[in-house]
C-alpha positions in Angstrom: 93.1 -61.7 -40.6 90.8 -63.9 -38.3 87.2 -63.9 -38.8 86.8 -62.5 -35.3 89.4 -59.6 -35.8 87.4 -58.5 -39.0 84.3 -58.6 -37.2 85.8 -56.7 -34.3 87.5 -54.0 -36.7 84.2 -53.4 -38.4 82.4 -52.9 -35.0 80.0 -56.0 -35.8 78.9 -57.3 -32.2 79.6 -61.2 -32.2 79.4 -64.1 -29.6 82.3 -66.4 -29.8 81.9 -70.2 -28.9 84.4 -72.7 -28.5 82.7 -75.6 -30.2 84.8 -78.6 -28.6 84.2 -77.0 -25.2 80.6 -76.2 -25.8 79.2 -78.2 -28.3 76.3 -77.5 -30.7 73.3 -79.4 -29.9 71.4 -81.5 -32.6 68.6 -79.0 -32.2 71.1 -76.0 -32.9 72.5 -77.8 -35.8 69.1 -78.4 -37.5 68.3 -74.9 -36.8 71.7 -73.9 -38.7 70.6 -76.5 -41.4 67.6 -74.5 -42.2 69.9 -71.7 -43.3 72.4 -73.9 -45.5 72.7 -77.5 -46.1 74.9 -79.5 -43.4 76.9 -81.1 -46.1 78.2 -77.4 -47.2 79.6 -77.0 -43.6 80.7 -80.4 -42.7 84.2 -80.9 -42.5 84.8 -83.2 -45.1 88.6 -82.6 -44.7 88.9 -83.4 -41.2 91.0 -86.0 -39.7 87.9 -88.2 -39.0 86.0 -87.7 -42.3 89.2 -88.8 -44.2 89.9 -91.8 -42.0 86.1 -92.8 -42.3 86.3 -92.5 -46.1 83.1 -90.1 -46.0 82.6 -88.0 -49.3 80.0 -85.4 -49.8 76.2 -86.8 -51.1 77.2 -89.9 -49.2 75.5 -89.1 -45.9 72.0 -87.8 -45.5 71.6 -84.5 -43.7 70.2 -86.3 -40.4 73.3 -88.3 -40.5 75.8 -85.4 -40.8 73.8 -83.4 -38.0 74.2 -86.5 -35.7 77.7 -86.8 -36.5 78.6 -83.3 -35.9 76.6 -83.3 -32.5 78.8 -86.1 -31.4 81.8 -84.7 -32.8 82.1 -81.0 -32.9 85.7 -81.5 -35.0 83.3 -82.2 -37.8 82.1 -78.9 -38.0 84.1 -76.5 -40.6 85.1 -73.4 -38.8 85.0 -70.8 -38.3 81.0 -71.0 -38.5 79.6 -67.5 -38.6 75.8 -66.9 -38.5 74.8 -63.3 -39.8 71.4 -62.9 -39.6 69.7 -65.7 -42.3 73.4 -66.4 -43.6 75.4 -69.2 -42.6 79.5 -68.9 -43.4 81.6 -71.8 -43.1 85.2 -71.5 -43.0 87.5 -68.6 -43.8 85.5 -67.1 -46.3 86.5 -63.2 -46.3 83.9 -62.3 -49.5 81.1 -64.3 -48.1 81.7 -62.5 -44.7 82.1 -59.2 -46.2 78.7 -59.5 -48.2 77.0 -60.7 -44.9 78.2 -57.9 -43.0 77.5 -55.5 -45.8 73.8 -56.7 -46.1 73.0 -56.9 -42.1 
């Protein structure tokens, strides 16, 4: 089940954003980085990251934010913010925990 379906089924209001069509700005990414380190929601398995040979802990947070602001396909999706929690990728257990604590 998709994340948006889980949220809708549980009656959790949400705003959906197509990151390729409406990329996050560097400022928005920095705000998210205050919740969770960018390396945890950078898409290390993306085509570009693999082609470039980037590895976790190889790039500074500022570089990750710059890269994600320039290329939103480098952001692990779905990216869900619930209060002060940031969930990256399909993670039903973390989503359940975050929804339950709101």
